[in-house]
PDB file of N, CA, C and O in Angstrom:
ATOM      1  N   MET A   1       8.276  -9.756   7.940  1.00  0.00           N
ATOM      2  CA  MET A   1       7.144  -8.886   7.772  1.00  0.00           C
ATOM      3  C   MET A   1       5.916  -9.538   8.377  1.00  0.00           C
ATOM      4  O   MET A   1       5.706 -10.745   8.259  1.00  0.00           O
ATOM      5  N   THR A   2       5.145  -8.747   8.999  1.00  0.00           N
ATOM      6  CA  THR A   2       3.894  -9.269   9.516  1.00  0.00           C
ATOM      7  C   THR A   2       2.826  -9.130   8.443  1.00  0.00           C
ATOM      8  O   THR A   2       2.878  -8.240   7.594  1.00  0.00           O
ATOM      9  N   GLN A   3       1.880 -10.014   8.504  1.00  0.00           N
ATOM     10  CA  GLN A   3       0.806  -9.998   7.528  1.00  0.00           C
ATOM     11  C   GLN A   3      -0.438  -9.374   8.142  1.00  0.00           C
ATOM     12  O   GLN A   3      -0.768  -9.646   9.297  1.00  0.00           O
ATOM     13  N   LYS A   4      -1.119  -8.551   7.384  1.00  0.00           N
ATOM     14  CA  LYS A   4      -2.372  -7.957   7.822  1.00  0.00           C
ATOM     15  C   LYS A   4      -3.325  -7.998   6.639  1.00  0.00           C
ATOM     16  O   LYS A   4      -3.160  -7.263   5.665  1.00  0.00           O
ATOM     17  N   GLU A   5      -4.305  -8.851   6.732  1.00  0.00           N
ATOM     18  CA  GLU A   5      -5.308  -9.027   5.683  1.00  0.00           C
ATOM     19  C   GLU A   5      -4.665  -9.360   4.338  1.00  0.00           C
ATOM     20  O   GLU A   5      -5.073  -8.840   3.300  1.00  0.00           O
ATOM     21  N   GLY A   6      -3.655 -10.234   4.367  1.00  0.00           N
ATOM     22  CA  GLY A   6      -3.057 -10.702   3.128  1.00  0.00           C
ATOM     23  C   GLY A   6      -2.030  -9.783   2.520  1.00  0.00           C
ATOM     24  O   GLY A   6      -1.532 -10.080   1.434  1.00  0.00           O
ATOM     25  N   LYS A   7      -1.681  -8.672   3.164  1.00  0.00           N
ATOM     26  CA  LYS A   7      -0.693  -7.749   2.635  1.00  0.00           C
ATOM     27  C   LYS A   7       0.388  -7.523   3.674  1.00  0.00           C
ATOM     28  O   LYS A   7       0.136  -7.635   4.874  1.00  0.00           O
ATOM     29  N   THR A   8       1.580  -7.208   3.222  1.00  0.00           N
ATOM     30  CA  THR A   8       2.619  -6.879   4.176  1.00  0.00           C
ATOM     31  C   THR A   8       2.335  -5.506   4.763  1.00  0.00           C
ATOM     32  O   THR A   8       1.514  -4.757   4.233  1.00  0.00           O
ATOM     33  N   VAL A   9       3.005  -5.179   5.842  1.00  0.00           N
ATOM     34  CA  VAL A   9       2.779  -3.910   6.510  1.00  0.00           C
ATOM     35  C   VAL A   9       3.096  -2.740   5.584  1.00  0.00           C
ATOM     36  O   VAL A   9       2.398  -1.726   5.601  1.00  0.00           O
ATOM     37  N   PHE A  10       4.145  -2.877   4.777  1.00  0.00           N
ATOM     38  CA  PHE A  10       4.548  -1.799   3.884  1.00  0.00           C
ATOM     39  C   PHE A  10       3.741  -1.764   2.598  1.00  0.00           C
ATOM     40  O   PHE A  10       3.902  -0.835   1.807  1.00  0.00           O
ATOM     41  N   GLY A  11       2.887  -2.733   2.367  1.00  0.00           N
ATOM     42  CA  GLY A  11       2.109  -2.781   1.145  1.00  0.00           C
ATOM     43  C   GLY A  11       2.898  -3.436   0.029  1.00  0.00           C
ATOM     44  O   GLY A  11       4.062  -3.786   0.223  1.00  0.00           O
ATOM     45  N   PRO A  12       2.296  -3.606  -1.125  1.00  0.00           N
ATOM     46  CA  PRO A  12       3.006  -4.242  -2.235  1.00  0.00           C
ATOM     47  C   PRO A  12       4.125  -3.338  -2.741  1.00  0.00           C
ATOM     48  O   PRO A  12       3.971  -2.118  -2.803  1.00  0.00           O
ATOM     49  N   VAL A  13       5.252  -3.947  -3.102  1.00  0.00           N
ATOM     50  CA  VAL A  13       6.381  -3.159  -3.594  1.00  0.00           C
ATOM     51  C   VAL A  13       6.316  -2.954  -5.103  1.00  0.00           C
ATOM     52  O   VAL A  13       7.076  -2.154  -5.648  1.00  0.00           O
ATOM     53  N   GLU A  14       5.440  -3.651  -5.771  1.00  0.00           N
ATOM     54  CA  GLU A  14       5.343  -3.514  -7.216  1.00  0.00           C
ATOM     55  C   GLU A  14       4.777  -2.150  -7.580  1.00  0.00           C
ATOM     56  O   GLU A  14       3.721  -1.747  -7.092  1.00  0.00           O
ATOM     57  N   HIS A  15       5.479  -1.467  -8.423  1.00  0.00           N
ATOM     58  CA  HIS A  15       5.035  -0.166  -8.910  1.00  0.00           C
ATOM     59  C   HIS A  15       5.502  -0.059 -10.354  1.00  0.00           C
ATOM     60  O   HIS A  15       6.611  -0.489 -10.670  1.00  0.00           O
ATOM     61  N   PRO A  16       4.690   0.500 -11.231  1.00  0.00           N
ATOM     62  CA  PRO A  16       5.094   0.578 -12.642  1.00  0.00           C
ATOM     63  C   PRO A  16       6.428   1.286 -12.864  1.00  0.00           C
ATOM     64  O   PRO A  16       7.121   0.981 -13.835  1.00  0.00           O
ATOM     65  N   TRP A  17       6.802   2.212 -12.002  1.00  0.00           N
ATOM     66  CA  TRP A  17       8.068   2.918 -12.187  1.00  0.00           C
ATOM     67  C   TRP A  17       9.255   1.974 -12.006  1.00  0.00           C
ATOM     68  O   TRP A  17      10.311   2.196 -12.598  1.00  0.00           O
ATOM     69  N   PHE A  18       9.098   0.923 -11.195  1.00  0.00           N
ATOM     70  CA  PHE A  18      10.177  -0.024 -10.950  1.00  0.00           C
ATOM     71  C   PHE A  18      10.176  -1.204 -11.914  1.00  0.00           C
ATOM     72  O   PHE A  18      10.967  -2.130 -11.731  1.00  0.00           O
ATOM     73  N   ASP A  19       9.331  -1.209 -12.921  1.00  0.00           N
ATOM     74  CA  ASP A  19       9.289  -2.333 -13.849  1.00  0.00           C
ATOM     75  C   ASP A  19      10.600  -2.543 -14.615  1.00  0.00           C
ATOM     76  O   ASP A  19      11.008  -3.692 -14.779  1.00  0.00           O
ATOM     77  N   PRO A  20      11.278  -1.498 -15.091  1.00  0.00           N
ATOM     78  CA  PRO A  20      12.571  -1.752 -15.745  1.00  0.00           C
ATOM     79  C   PRO A  20      13.598  -2.275 -14.733  1.00  0.00           C
ATOM     80  O   PRO A  20      13.751  -1.714 -13.648  1.00  0.00           O
ATOM     81  N   LEU A  21      14.288  -3.341 -15.097  1.00  0.00           N
ATOM     82  CA  LEU A  21      15.243  -3.978 -14.189  1.00  0.00           C
ATOM     83  C   LEU A  21      16.356  -3.030 -13.780  1.00  0.00           C
ATOM     84  O   LEU A  21      16.807  -3.076 -12.635  1.00  0.00           O
ATOM     85  N   TRP A  22      16.810  -2.176 -14.678  1.00  0.00           N
ATOM     86  CA  TRP A  22      17.934  -1.302 -14.360  1.00  0.00           C
ATOM     87  C   TRP A  22      17.609  -0.360 -13.211  1.00  0.00           C
ATOM     88  O   TRP A  22      18.503  -0.025 -12.434  1.00  0.00           O
ATOM     89  N   ARG A  23      16.369   0.076 -13.077  1.00  0.00           N
ATOM     90  CA  ARG A  23      16.001   0.964 -11.968  1.00  0.00           C
ATOM     91  C   ARG A  23      16.074   0.240 -10.633  1.00  0.00           C
ATOM     92  O   ARG A  23      16.501   0.814  -9.632  1.00  0.00           O
ATOM     93  N   ARG A  24      15.659  -1.012 -10.620  1.00  0.00           N
ATOM     94  CA  ARG A  24      15.725  -1.785  -9.386  1.00  0.00           C
ATOM     95  C   ARG A  24      17.166  -2.087  -9.006  1.00  0.00           C
ATOM     96  O   ARG A  24      17.509  -2.082  -7.824  1.00  0.00           O
ATOM     97  N   ILE A  25      18.017  -2.353  -9.999  1.00  0.00           N
ATOM     98  CA  ILE A  25      19.433  -2.591  -9.728  1.00  0.00           C
ATOM     99  C   ILE A  25      20.096  -1.333  -9.191  1.00  0.00           C
ATOM    100  O   ILE A  25      20.898  -1.409  -8.260  1.00  0.00           O
ATOM    101  N   VAL A  26      19.774  -0.176  -9.764  1.00  0.00           N
ATOM    102  CA  VAL A  26      20.342   1.088  -9.291  1.00  0.00           C
ATOM    103  C   VAL A  26      19.913   1.360  -7.853  1.00  0.00           C
ATOM    104  O   VAL A  26      20.722   1.827  -7.051  1.00  0.00           O
ATOM    105  N   LEU A  27      18.673   1.081  -7.518  1.00  0.00           N
ATOM    106  CA  LEU A  27      18.194   1.291  -6.148  1.00  0.00           C
ATOM    107  C   LEU A  27      18.972   0.440  -5.153  1.00  0.00           C
ATOM    108  O   LEU A  27      19.408   0.942  -4.117  1.00  0.00           O
ATOM    109  N   VAL A  28      19.147  -0.836  -5.456  1.00  0.00           N
ATOM    110  CA  VAL A  28      19.874  -1.730  -4.554  1.00  0.00           C
ATOM    111  C   VAL A  28      21.351  -1.344  -4.507  1.00  0.00           C
ATOM    112  O   VAL A  28      21.964  -1.379  -3.440  1.00  0.00           O
ATOM    113  N   ALA A  29      21.923  -0.982  -5.640  1.00  0.00           N
ATOM    114  CA  ALA A  29      23.331  -0.570  -5.665  1.00  0.00           C
ATOM    115  C   ALA A  29      23.548   0.706  -4.860  1.00  0.00           C
ATOM    116  O   ALA A  29      24.562   0.838  -4.175  1.00  0.00           O
ATOM    117  N   PHE A  30      22.614   1.640  -4.935  1.00  0.00           N
ATOM    118  CA  PHE A  30      22.720   2.866  -4.153  1.00  0.00           C
ATOM    119  C   PHE A  30      22.683   2.566  -2.661  1.00  0.00           C
ATOM    120  O   PHE A  30      23.464   3.131  -1.894  1.00  0.00           O
ATOM    121  N   CYS A  31      21.790   1.689  -2.248  1.00  0.00           N
ATOM    122  CA  CYS A  31      21.720   1.306  -0.832  1.00  0.00           C
ATOM    123  C   CYS A  31      23.013   0.622  -0.389  1.00  0.00           C
ATOM    124  O   CYS A  31      23.505   0.873   0.711  1.00  0.00           O
ATOM    125  N   ALA A  32      23.564  -0.241  -1.247  1.00  0.00           N
ATOM    126  CA  ALA A  32      24.816  -0.916  -0.907  1.00  0.00           C
ATOM    127  C   ALA A  32      25.969   0.081  -0.831  1.00  0.00           C
ATOM    128  O   ALA A  32      26.823  -0.030   0.048  1.00  0.00           O
ATOM    129  N   ALA A  33      26.001   1.050  -1.737  1.00  0.00           N
ATOM    130  CA  ALA A  33      27.047   2.075  -1.708  1.00  0.00           C
ATOM    131  C   ALA A  33      26.933   2.919  -0.444  1.00  0.00           C
ATOM    132  O   ALA A  33      27.941   3.262   0.174  1.00  0.00           O
ATOM    133  N   TRP A  34      25.720   3.247  -0.068  1.00  0.00           N
ATOM    134  CA  TRP A  34      25.513   4.031   1.152  1.00  0.00           C
ATOM    135  C   TRP A  34      25.988   3.242   2.377  1.00  0.00           C
ATOM    136  O   TRP A  34      26.552   3.812   3.311  1.00  0.00           O
ATOM    137  N   THR A  35      25.754   1.933   2.362  1.00  0.00           N
ATOM    138  CA  THR A  35      26.254   1.087   3.438  1.00  0.00           C
ATOM    139  C   THR A  35      27.780   1.158   3.491  1.00  0.00           C
ATOM    140  O   THR A  35      28.362   1.233   4.573  1.00  0.00           O
ATOM    141  N   GLY A  36      28.420   1.134   2.338  1.00  0.00           N
ATOM    142  CA  GLY A  36      29.874   1.241   2.290  1.00  0.00           C
ATOM    143  C   GLY A  36      30.386   2.575   2.794  1.00  0.00           C
ATOM    144  O   GLY A  36      31.420   2.630   3.460  1.00  0.00           O
ATOM    145  N   VAL A  37      29.676   3.653   2.484  1.00  0.00           N
ATOM    146  CA  VAL A  37      30.064   4.980   2.973  1.00  0.00           C
ATOM    147  C   VAL A  37      29.974   5.025   4.490  1.00  0.00           C
ATOM    148  O   VAL A  37      30.881   5.525   5.155  1.00  0.00           O
ATOM    149  N   GLU A  38      28.891   4.508   5.033  1.00  0.00           N
ATOM    150  CA  GLU A  38      28.745   4.507   6.481  1.00  0.00           C
ATOM    151  C   GLU A  38      29.820   3.646   7.142  1.00  0.00           C
ATOM    152  O   GLU A  38      30.310   3.982   8.220  1.00  0.00           O
ATOM    153  N   TYR A  39      30.183   2.548   6.502  1.00  0.00           N
ATOM    154  CA  TYR A  39      31.250   1.695   7.026  1.00  0.00           C
ATOM    155  C   TYR A  39      32.591   2.430   7.016  1.00  0.00           C
ATOM    156  O   TYR A  39      33.369   2.329   7.965  1.00  0.00           O
ATOM    157  N   SER A  40      32.853   3.166   5.942  1.00  0.00           N
ATOM    158  CA  SER A  40      34.128   3.880   5.846  1.00  0.00           C
ATOM    159  C   SER A  40      34.241   4.986   6.889  1.00  0.00           C
ATOM    160  O   SER A  40      35.349   5.321   7.308  1.00  0.00           O
ATOM    161  N   PHE A  41      33.119   5.560   7.316  1.00  0.00           N
ATOM    162  CA  PHE A  41      33.142   6.581   8.362  1.00  0.00           C
ATOM    163  C   PHE A  41      33.087   5.973   9.765  1.00  0.00           C
ATOM    164  O   PHE A  41      33.205   6.695  10.756  1.00  0.00           O
ATOM    165  N   GLY A  42      32.911   4.661   9.856  1.00  0.00           N
ATOM    166  CA  GLY A  42      32.917   3.991  11.148  1.00  0.00           C
ATOM    167  C   GLY A  42      31.620   4.091  11.926  1.00  0.00           C
ATOM    168  O   GLY A  42      31.614   3.909  13.144  1.00  0.00           O
ATOM    169  N   ASN A  43      30.523   4.375  11.245  1.00  0.00           N
ATOM    170  CA  ASN A  43      29.216   4.483  11.898  1.00  0.00           C
ATOM    171  C   ASN A  43      28.553   3.102  11.940  1.00  0.00           C
ATOM    172  O   ASN A  43      27.765   2.747  11.063  1.00  0.00           O
ATOM    173  N   THR A  44      28.889   2.343  12.968  1.00  0.00           N
ATOM    174  CA  THR A  44      28.452   0.950  13.046  1.00  0.00           C
ATOM    175  C   THR A  44      26.935   0.805  13.047  1.00  0.00           C
ATOM    176  O   THR A  44      26.395  -0.078  12.380  1.00  0.00           O
ATOM    177  N   THR A  45      26.253   1.655  13.784  1.00  0.00           N
ATOM    178  CA  THR A  45      24.797   1.564  13.846  1.00  0.00           C
ATOM    179  C   THR A  45      24.178   1.783  12.468  1.00  0.00           C
ATOM    180  O   THR A  45      23.284   1.040  12.064  1.00  0.00           O
ATOM    181  N   TRP A  46      24.652   2.799  11.748  1.00  0.00           N
ATOM    182  CA  TRP A  46      24.104   3.069  10.423  1.00  0.00           C
ATOM    183  C   TRP A  46      24.497   2.000   9.413  1.00  0.00           C
ATOM    184  O   TRP A  46      23.774   1.768   8.444  1.00  0.00           O
ATOM    185  N   VAL A  47      25.626   1.352   9.628  1.00  0.00           N
ATOM    186  CA  VAL A  47      25.997   0.235   8.755  1.00  0.00           C
ATOM    187  C   VAL A  47      24.967  -0.876   8.886  1.00  0.00           C
ATOM    188  O   VAL A  47      24.516  -1.431   7.884  1.00  0.00           O
ATOM    189  N   TYR A  48      24.590  -1.203  10.130  1.00  0.00           N
ATOM    190  CA  TYR A  48      23.587  -2.251  10.328  1.00  0.00           C
ATOM    191  C   TYR A  48      22.225  -1.855   9.755  1.00  0.00           C
ATOM    192  O   TYR A  48      21.539  -2.672   9.141  1.00  0.00           O
ATOM    193  N   ILE A  49      21.849  -0.609   9.960  1.00  0.00           N
ATOM    194  CA  ILE A  49      20.558  -0.138   9.434  1.00  0.00           C
ATOM    195  C   ILE A  49      20.547  -0.194   7.907  1.00  0.00           C
ATOM    196  O   ILE A  49      19.600  -0.703   7.309  1.00  0.00           O
ATOM    197  N   MET A  50      21.600   0.332   7.280  1.00  0.00           N
ATOM    198  CA  MET A  50      21.643   0.353   5.817  1.00  0.00           C
ATOM    199  C   MET A  50      21.823  -1.044   5.235  1.00  0.00           C
ATOM    200  O   MET A  50      21.319  -1.332   4.150  1.00  0.00           O
ATOM    201  N   ALA A  51      22.537  -1.913   5.947  1.00  0.00           N
ATOM    202  CA  ALA A  51      22.676  -3.294   5.472  1.00  0.00           C
ATOM    203  C   ALA A  51      21.316  -3.995   5.485  1.00  0.00           C
ATOM    204  O   ALA A  51      21.004  -4.775   4.585  1.00  0.00           O
ATOM    205  N   ALA A  52      20.516  -3.714   6.503  1.00  0.00           N
ATOM    206  CA  ALA A  52      19.172  -4.302   6.557  1.00  0.00           C
ATOM    207  C   ALA A  52      18.300  -3.754   5.433  1.00  0.00           C
ATOM    208  O   ALA A  52      17.558  -4.505   4.800  1.00  0.00           O
ATOM    209  N   ILE A  53      18.387  -2.447   5.183  1.00  0.00           N
ATOM    210  CA  ILE A  53      17.614  -1.852   4.093  1.00  0.00           C
ATOM    211  C   ILE A  53      18.066  -2.421   2.750  1.00  0.00           C
ATOM    212  O   ILE A  53      17.238  -2.722   1.890  1.00  0.00           O
ATOM    213  N   THR A  54      19.379  -2.567   2.572  1.00  0.00           N
ATOM    214  CA  THR A  54      19.902  -3.129   1.327  1.00  0.00           C
ATOM    215  C   THR A  54      19.431  -4.562   1.137  1.00  0.00           C
ATOM    216  O   THR A  54      19.044  -4.951   0.034  1.00  0.00           O
ATOM    217  N   ALA A  55      19.463  -5.347   2.205  1.00  0.00           N
ATOM    218  CA  ALA A  55      19.014  -6.744   2.107  1.00  0.00           C
ATOM    219  C   ALA A  55      17.525  -6.811   1.755  1.00  0.00           C
ATOM    220  O   ALA A  55      17.123  -7.615   0.915  1.00  0.00           O
ATOM    221  N   TYR A  56      16.715  -5.975   2.392  1.00  0.00           N
ATOM    222  CA  TYR A  56      15.283  -5.976   2.085  1.00  0.00           C
ATOM    223  C   TYR A  56      15.038  -5.525   0.645  1.00  0.00           C
ATOM    224  O   TYR A  56      14.236  -6.127  -0.069  1.00  0.00           O
ATOM    225  N   ALA A  57      15.734  -4.458   0.217  1.00  0.00           N
ATOM    226  CA  ALA A  57      15.558  -3.970  -1.154  1.00  0.00           C
ATOM    227  C   ALA A  57      15.999  -5.021  -2.161  1.00  0.00           C
ATOM    228  O   ALA A  57      15.341  -5.215  -3.182  1.00  0.00           O
ATOM    229  N   GLY A  58      17.101  -5.699  -1.884  1.00  0.00           N
ATOM    230  CA  GLY A  58      17.557  -6.754  -2.789  1.00  0.00           C
ATOM    231  C   GLY A  58      16.555  -7.879  -2.897  1.00  0.00           C
ATOM    232  O   GLY A  58      16.283  -8.377  -3.990  1.00  0.00           O
ATOM    233  N   TRP A  59      16.004  -8.281  -1.765  1.00  0.00           N
ATOM    234  CA  TRP A  59      15.013  -9.349  -1.807  1.00  0.00           C
ATOM    235  C   TRP A  59      13.732  -8.884  -2.503  1.00  0.00           C
ATOM    236  O   TRP A  59      13.210  -9.579  -3.376  1.00  0.00           O
ATOM    237  N   ALA A  60      13.228  -7.710  -2.117  1.00  0.00           N
ATOM    238  CA  ALA A  60      11.934  -7.248  -2.620  1.00  0.00           C
ATOM    239  C   ALA A  60      11.982  -6.853  -4.095  1.00  0.00           C
ATOM    240  O   ALA A  60      11.047  -7.141  -4.842  1.00  0.00           O
ATOM    241  N   TYR A  61      13.069  -6.194  -4.523  1.00  0.00           N
ATOM    242  CA  TYR A  61      13.104  -5.656  -5.884  1.00  0.00           C
ATOM    243  C   TYR A  61      13.852  -6.521  -6.883  1.00  0.00           C
ATOM    244  O   TYR A  61      13.683  -6.341  -8.089  1.00  0.00           O
ATOM    245  N   LEU A  62      14.678  -7.461  -6.419  1.00  0.00           N
ATOM    246  CA  LEU A  62      15.405  -8.307  -7.358  1.00  0.00           C
ATOM    247  C   LEU A  62      14.962  -9.763  -7.320  1.00  0.00           C
ATOM    248  O   LEU A  62      14.990 -10.441  -8.347  1.00  0.00           O
ATOM    249  N   VAL A  63      14.555 -10.254  -6.159  1.00  0.00           N
ATOM    250  CA  VAL A  63      14.192 -11.669  -6.045  1.00  0.00           C
ATOM    251  C   VAL A  63      12.682 -11.868  -6.143  1.00  0.00           C
ATOM    252  O   VAL A  63      12.215 -12.657  -6.964  1.00  0.00           O
ATOM    253  N   ALA A  64      11.922 -11.164  -5.320  1.00  0.00           N
ATOM    254  CA  ALA A  64      10.482 -11.415  -5.214  1.00  0.00           C
ATOM    255  C   ALA A  64       9.637 -10.457  -6.050  1.00  0.00           C
ATOM    256  O   ALA A  64       8.410 -10.523  -5.976  1.00  0.00           O
ATOM    257  N   TYR A  65      10.231  -9.586  -6.828  1.00  0.00           N
ATOM    258  CA  TYR A  65       9.472  -8.603  -7.597  1.00  0.00           C
ATOM    259  C   TYR A  65       8.663  -9.296  -8.677  1.00  0.00           C
ATOM    260  O   TYR A  65       9.181 -10.133  -9.418  1.00  0.00           O
ATOM    261  N   LYS A  66       7.401  -8.944  -8.759  1.00  0.00           N
ATOM    262  CA  LYS A  66       6.509  -9.516  -9.771  1.00  0.00           C
ATOM    263  C   LYS A  66       6.372  -8.511 -10.902  1.00  0.00           C
ATOM    264  O   LYS A  66       5.928  -7.382 -10.695  1.00  0.00           O
ATOM    265  N   GLY A  67       6.750  -8.925 -12.078  1.00  0.00           N
ATOM    266  CA  GLY A  67       6.719  -8.049 -13.236  1.00  0.00           C
ATOM    267  C   GLY A  67       5.304  -7.707 -13.678  1.00  0.00           C
ATOM    268  O   GLY A  67       4.334  -8.205 -13.107  1.00  0.00           O
ATOM    269  N   PRO A  68       5.185  -6.863 -14.692  1.00  0.00           N
ATOM    270  CA  PRO A  68       3.857  -6.418 -15.123  1.00  0.00           C
ATOM    271  C   PRO A  68       2.995  -7.526 -15.715  1.00  0.00           C
ATOM    272  O   PRO A  68       1.773  -7.391 -15.780  1.00  0.00           O
ATOM    273  N   ASP A  69       3.619  -8.617 -16.145  1.00  0.00           N
ATOM    274  CA  ASP A  69       2.854  -9.715 -16.743  1.00  0.00           C
ATOM    275  C   ASP A  69       2.480 -10.800 -15.741  1.00  0.00           C
ATOM    276  O   ASP A  69       1.818 -11.770 -16.110  1.00  0.00           O
ATOM    277  N   HIS A  70       2.885 -10.660 -14.490  1.00  0.00           N
ATOM    278  CA  HIS A  70       2.627 -11.680 -13.477  1.00  0.00           C
ATOM    279  C   HIS A  70       1.159 -11.621 -13.052  1.00  0.00           C
ATOM    280  O   HIS A  70       0.603 -10.540 -12.855  1.00  0.00           O
ATOM    281  N   ALA A  71       0.545 -12.785 -12.916  1.00  0.00           N
ATOM    282  CA  ALA A  71      -0.896 -12.846 -12.602  1.00  0.00           C
ATOM    283  C   ALA A  71      -1.216 -12.387 -11.184  1.00  0.00           C
ATOM    284  O   ALA A  71      -2.293 -11.837 -10.954  1.00  0.00           O
ATOM    285  N   ASP A  72      -0.318 -12.594 -10.233  1.00  0.00           N
ATOM    286  CA  ASP A  72      -0.574 -12.243  -8.840  1.00  0.00           C
ATOM    287  C   ASP A  72      -0.119 -10.840  -8.463  1.00  0.00           C
ATOM    288  O   ASP A  72      -0.099 -10.494  -7.282  1.00  0.00           O
ATOM    289  N   ARG A  73       0.239 -10.041  -9.433  1.00  0.00           N
ATOM    290  CA  ARG A  73       0.771  -8.711  -9.150  1.00  0.00           C
ATOM    291  C   ARG A  73      -0.288  -7.813  -8.528  1.00  0.00           C
ATOM    292  O   ARG A  73      -1.423  -7.744  -9.001  1.00  0.00           O
ATOM    293  N   GLN A  74       0.109  -7.116  -7.445  1.00  0.00           N
ATOM    294  CA  GLN A  74      -0.762  -6.133  -6.801  1.00  0.00           C
ATOM    295  C   GLN A  74      -0.003  -4.814  -6.764  1.00  0.00           C
ATOM    296  O   GLN A  74       1.121  -4.757  -6.265  1.00  0.00           O
ATOM    297  N   THR A  75      -0.596  -3.782  -7.275  1.00  0.00           N
ATOM    298  CA  THR A  75       0.035  -2.471  -7.204  1.00  0.00           C
ATOM    299  C   THR A  75      -0.789  -1.577  -6.296  1.00  0.00           C
ATOM    300  O   THR A  75      -1.975  -1.818  -6.069  1.00  0.00           O
ATOM    301  N   ARG A  76      -0.155  -0.563  -5.794  1.00  0.00           N
ATOM    302  CA  ARG A  76      -0.879   0.385  -4.960  1.00  0.00           C
ATOM    303  C   ARG A  76      -1.809   1.212  -5.843  1.00  0.00           C
ATOM    304  O   ARG A  76      -1.434   1.579  -6.956  1.00  0.00           O
ATOM    305  N   PRO A  77      -3.010   1.507  -5.363  1.00  0.00           N
ATOM    306  CA  PRO A  77      -3.916   2.327  -6.172  1.00  0.00           C
ATOM    307  C   PRO A  77      -3.378   3.744  -6.286  1.00  0.00           C
ATOM    308  O   PRO A  77      -2.726   4.248  -5.371  1.00  0.00           O
ATOM    309  N   ARG A  78      -3.654   4.372  -7.404  1.00  0.00           N
ATOM    310  CA  ARG A  78      -3.214   5.753  -7.597  1.00  0.00           C
ATOM    311  C   ARG A  78      -4.072   6.679  -6.765  1.00  0.00           C
ATOM    312  O   ARG A  78      -5.277   6.466  -6.631  1.00  0.00           O
ATOM    313  N   MET A  79      -3.472   7.681  -6.219  1.00  0.00           N
ATOM    314  CA  MET A  79      -4.219   8.663  -5.420  1.00  0.00           C
ATOM    315  C   MET A  79      -4.861   9.658  -6.376  1.00  0.00           C
ATOM    316  O   MET A  79      -4.211  10.178  -7.283  1.00  0.00           O
ATOM    317  N   GLU A  80      -6.111   9.906  -6.164  1.00  0.00           N
ATOM    318  CA  GLU A  80      -6.853  10.824  -7.020  1.00  0.00           C
ATOM    319  C   GLU A  80      -6.393  12.260  -6.744  1.00  0.00           C
ATOM    320  O   GLU A  80      -5.875  12.563  -5.669  1.00  0.00           O
ATOM    321  N   GLU A  81      -6.586  13.110  -7.705  1.00  0.00           N
ATOM    322  CA  GLU A  81      -6.157  14.511  -7.590  1.00  0.00           C
ATOM    323  C   GLU A  81      -6.815  15.230  -6.419  1.00  0.00           C
ATOM    324  O   GLU A  81      -6.175  16.050  -5.762  1.00  0.00           O
ATOM    325  N   ASP A  82      -8.084  14.935  -6.149  1.00  0.00           N
ATOM    326  CA  ASP A  82      -8.805  15.674  -5.110  1.00  0.00           C
ATOM    327  C   ASP A  82      -8.634  15.070  -3.709  1.00  0.00           C
ATOM    328  O   ASP A  82      -9.198  15.602  -2.753  1.00  0.00           O
ATOM    329  N   GLU A  83      -7.866  13.964  -3.558  1.00  0.00           N
ATOM    330  CA  GLU A  83      -7.702  13.336  -2.269  1.00  0.00           C
ATOM    331  C   GLU A  83      -6.595  13.962  -1.431  1.00  0.00           C
ATOM    332  O   GLU A  83      -6.486  13.647  -0.246  1.00  0.00           O
ATOM    333  N   GLY A  84      -5.797  14.811  -1.984  1.00  0.00           N
ATOM    334  CA  GLY A  84      -4.827  15.468  -1.154  1.00  0.00           C
ATOM    335  C   GLY A  84      -3.468  15.348  -1.619  1.00  0.00           C
ATOM    336  O   GLY A  84      -2.550  15.872  -0.988  1.00  0.00           O
TER     337      GLY A  84
END
């Protein structure tokens, strides 16, 4: 990931909806299952794409995820109702 003003390009991955561990595990498991489906159909390009997404999701949501009590946690600001 490239850094831009101290943040990754995709922004912080911490979000209150992902705080329960089971949701993060389900997300990574779904990506891994999708990789397996693409492999079973022989779609090599999509296997590589989904394997990369699975690896990033595993790292971001299971290894580097900062819980709600972590001091360095940054969450995305909520969008106001009138902003669109």
